[in-house]
C-alpha positions in Angstrom: 38.8 79.5 32.2 40.1 79.8 28.8 39.5 77.6 26.1 42.4 75.7 24.5 41.9 74.7 21.0 41.9 70.8 20.1 44.9 69.6 17.9 44.0 66.4 16.3 47.8 65.9 15.6 49.0 66.4 19.2 48.3 62.8 20.0 49.9 61.5 16.5 52.9 63.6 18.0 53.3 61.7 20.9 52.7 58.2 18.9 55.3 59.2 16.6 57.8 60.1 19.6 57.0 56.5 21.1 57.7 54.7 17.7 61.1 56.8 17.3 62.3 55.9 20.9 61.4 52.4 20.2 63.2 52.2 16.9 66.5 54.1 18.5 66.6 51.5 21.1 66.4 48.8 18.6 68.4 49.2 15.4 67.4 46.4 13.7 64.0 47.3 13.5 64.8 50.7 12.2 67.6 49.5 9.8 66.1 46.3 7.9 68.7 44.8 5.5 67.8 43.0 2.7 69.9 39.8 2.5 71.1 40.3 6.1 70.3 38.0 8.8 71.1 39.1 12.2 71.3 37.1 15.7 71.9 38.9 19.1 73.4 42.2 19.0 74.1 44.0 15.7 77.3 45.8 14.7 77.5 48.1 12.0 79.3 47.3 8.5 79.9 49.1 5.3 79.9 46.8 2.0 81.5 48.2 -1.1 81.7 46.8 -4.6 84.8 47.2 -6.8 85.4 45.7 -10.2 87.8 43.6 -8.5 86.2 42.5 -5.2 83.4 42.7 -2.7 84.9 44.5 0.4 83.0 44.1 3.8 84.3 46.6 7.0 82.9 45.7 10.3 83.0 47.7 13.5 83.5 45.1 16.3 85.6 46.9 18.8 86.9 45.4 22.1 87.0 41.8 20.8 90.0 39.6 20.6 90.8 38.0 17.4 90.1 34.6 18.5 86.4 35.6 19.5 85.4 36.3 16.0 84.8 33.5 13.3 84.3 34.1 9.6 82.6 31.7 7.4 81.6 31.5 3.6 79.4 29.0 2.0 76.9 28.9 -0.7 77.4 32.5 -1.3 76.6 33.5 1.9 79.2 35.4 4.3 78.8 34.9 8.0 80.5 36.6 10.8 79.8 35.6 14.3 81.4 35.6 17.5 80.8 36.4 21.4 81.9 39.3 23.4 82.2 38.4 27.3 80.8 40.4 29.9 83.0 41.9 32.0 83.3 41.6 35.9 80.8 44.1 37.5 82.2 45.7 40.6 80.0 44.8 43.4 80.4 48.3 45.3 79.8 50.2 42.1 76.5 51.6 41.0 75.9 51.5 37.6 74.3 54.6 35.9 74.0 53.3 32.5 75.1 50.2 30.9 74.8 50.4 27.1 77.5 48.1 25.8 76.2 44.9 24.3 77.6 41.5 25.4 77.0 37.9 24.2 76.6 36.0 21.2 76.2 38.0 17.6 75.8 36.5 14.4 75.1 38.4 10.8 75.0 36.6 7.3 75.6 38.6 3.8 74.2 37.2 0.6 76.8 37.9 -1.8 75.4 38.3 -5.6 78.6 38.0 -7.1 80.9 34.8 -8.0 83.9 34.7 -5.6 87.5 33.1 -5.4 86.5 31.0 -2.5 90.3 30.3 -1.6 91.4 33.9 -2.2 89.1 35.4 0.6 91.1 37.6 3.1 90.3 38.9 6.4 91.9 41.3 8.6 91.0 42.7 12.3 92.6 45.8 13.1 91.6 48.7 15.7 88.2 47.0 16.4 87.3 46.8 12.4 87.2 43.6 10.8 87.9 44.1 7.1 86.8 41.4 4.7 87.9 41.1 0.9 86.1 38.6 -1.1 87.8 38.6 -4.8 85.4 38.3 -7.5 85.9 35.6 -10.3 86.5 36.8 -13.4 83.3 36.7 -15.7 83.3 34.6 -18.8 83.5 36.8 -21.6 81.5 36.6 -25.2 83.3 35.0 -27.6 82.3 34.8 -31.2 82.4 31.5 -32.7 82.9 31.3 -36.6 80.3 29.0 -38.3 81.5 26.8 -41.4 79.5 26.4 -44.1 79.4 23.4 -46.0 78.9 23.5 -50.0 
């Protein structure tokens, strides 16, 4: 009989692996976003700010344009829609089903003043490209002070 040295970190590694697996299966838990609210399944986005606009690119493949709705109110941009489930073949034995179906909604707080009437969106090759042009900031203007004598 041989002695096995007890390693207190072995159990911790098992717990860490379990937590990592849980987070991998639930991306919203791994990547909580400040200022973003999510319902349903989550699609990835890139948000960048230029001097002229806020630009959001959202990957929402396999959708029809008609199934995606976009709204802007009170400095919050909301992307919502629904991906319809395909008919399953009764004779097929699915080994893995990873694609998400159903309703989705994500909202993003926009910190810059936006030209509401100039927001543009385009959906091409599964990517929704949204441009929110910024309002021009009011510039500081010096005002002469008259002195009365």
